[in-house]
C-alpha positions in Angstrom: -20.2 175.1 49.3 -20.6 176.6 52.7 -17.0 178.0 53.0 -17.3 179.8 49.7 -20.6 181.4 50.8 -18.9 182.4 54.1 -16.1 184.1 52.3 -18.4 185.9 49.9 -20.5 187.2 52.8 -17.4 188.4 54.7 -16.1 190.2 51.7 -19.5 191.8 51.0 -19.8 192.9 54.7 -16.3 194.5 54.4 -17.3 196.3 51.2 -14.8 194.5 48.9 -15.0 195.7 45.4 -15.4 193.7 42.2 -15.4 190.2 43.7 -14.9 187.4 41.2 -15.1 183.6 41.9 -13.1 181.4 39.5 -14.0 177.7 39.5 -10.6 175.9 39.4 -12.1 172.4 39.5 -10.6 170.5 36.5 -8.1 173.3 35.9 -5.8 173.0 38.9 -5.2 170.8 41.9 -4.2 173.8 44.1 -7.8 174.6 45.1 -11.4 174.2 44.0 -12.0 178.0 43.8 -10.1 181.2 43.6 -11.8 184.3 44.8 -10.4 187.7 43.8 -11.5 191.1 45.1 -10.2 194.6 45.5 -10.0 197.1 48.3 -9.8 200.8 48.0 -6.7 201.1 50.3 -4.1 199.1 52.1 -6.0 199.6 55.3 -9.2 198.2 53.8 -7.4 195.2 52.3 -5.8 194.4 55.7 -9.3 194.7 57.4 -10.8 192.4 54.7 -8.0 189.9 55.3 -8.5 190.0 59.1 -12.2 189.5 58.6 -11.7 186.5 56.4 -9.2 184.9 58.8 -11.6 185.4 61.7 -14.6 184.0 59.8 -12.5 181.0 58.7 -11.4 180.4 62.3 -15.0 180.1 63.3 -15.6 177.7 60.4 -13.3 174.9 61.6 -10.1 173.8 63.1 -7.8 174.4 60.1 -5.6 177.5 60.0 -5.4 179.9 57.1 -2.1 180.6 55.4 -1.6 184.3 54.8 1.0 186.2 52.7 1.4 189.9 52.1 -0.5 191.2 55.1 2.2 193.6 56.3 2.2 195.6 53.1 -1.5 194.9 52.1 -1.0 195.7 48.4 -1.7 192.1 47.5 -2.8 189.7 50.2 -3.1 185.9 49.5 -5.1 183.8 51.9 -5.0 180.1 51.4 -8.0 178.4 53.0 -7.3 175.0 51.6 -10.1 174.4 49.0 -10.3 178.2 48.4 -7.6 180.7 47.6 -8.4 184.4 48.1 -6.5 187.2 46.5 -7.1 190.8 47.8 -5.7 193.6 45.7 -5.5 197.3 45.5 -7.1 198.1 42.1 -3.8 199.0 40.3 -2.1 195.8 41.4 -5.1 193.8 40.4 -5.0 195.3 36.9 -1.3 194.7 36.7 -1.4 191.0 37.6 -4.8 190.3 36.0 -5.2 186.8 37.5 -8.7 186.5 36.0 -7.0 186.4 32.5 -4.2 184.1 33.7 -6.7 181.5 34.8 -8.5 181.6 31.5 -11.7 183.3 32.6 -13.4 185.5 30.0 -13.4 188.7 32.0 -12.8 192.3 30.9 -10.8 194.4 33.4 -13.0 193.9 36.5 -11.8 197.1 38.1 -12.5 199.2 35.1 -15.8 197.6 34.4 -16.9 198.0 38.0 -17.6 194.3 38.6 
């Protein structure tokens, strides 16, 4: 999927940490994929979110729905078929969305993924 590749590239360019793609097809109707990544600081998370929003804007006419940007501890970006969660490491560990969605992952922050 071209949009997923675009998001992965934007996160890699912004030096996001421990990105994980969760395939939601057949698990949920909210999206096809969930992408989770960490940033080292609120500033980096805000910059990653802005980078994704800009890249998505160039992808097509739809608008991204964004929540949490002012505080940038946990930013959710809904891109339609893909939902992106950007966390500070301690928030990511606390909420552990990877486990919630039934993926077999250890703590991605602690394992360095």
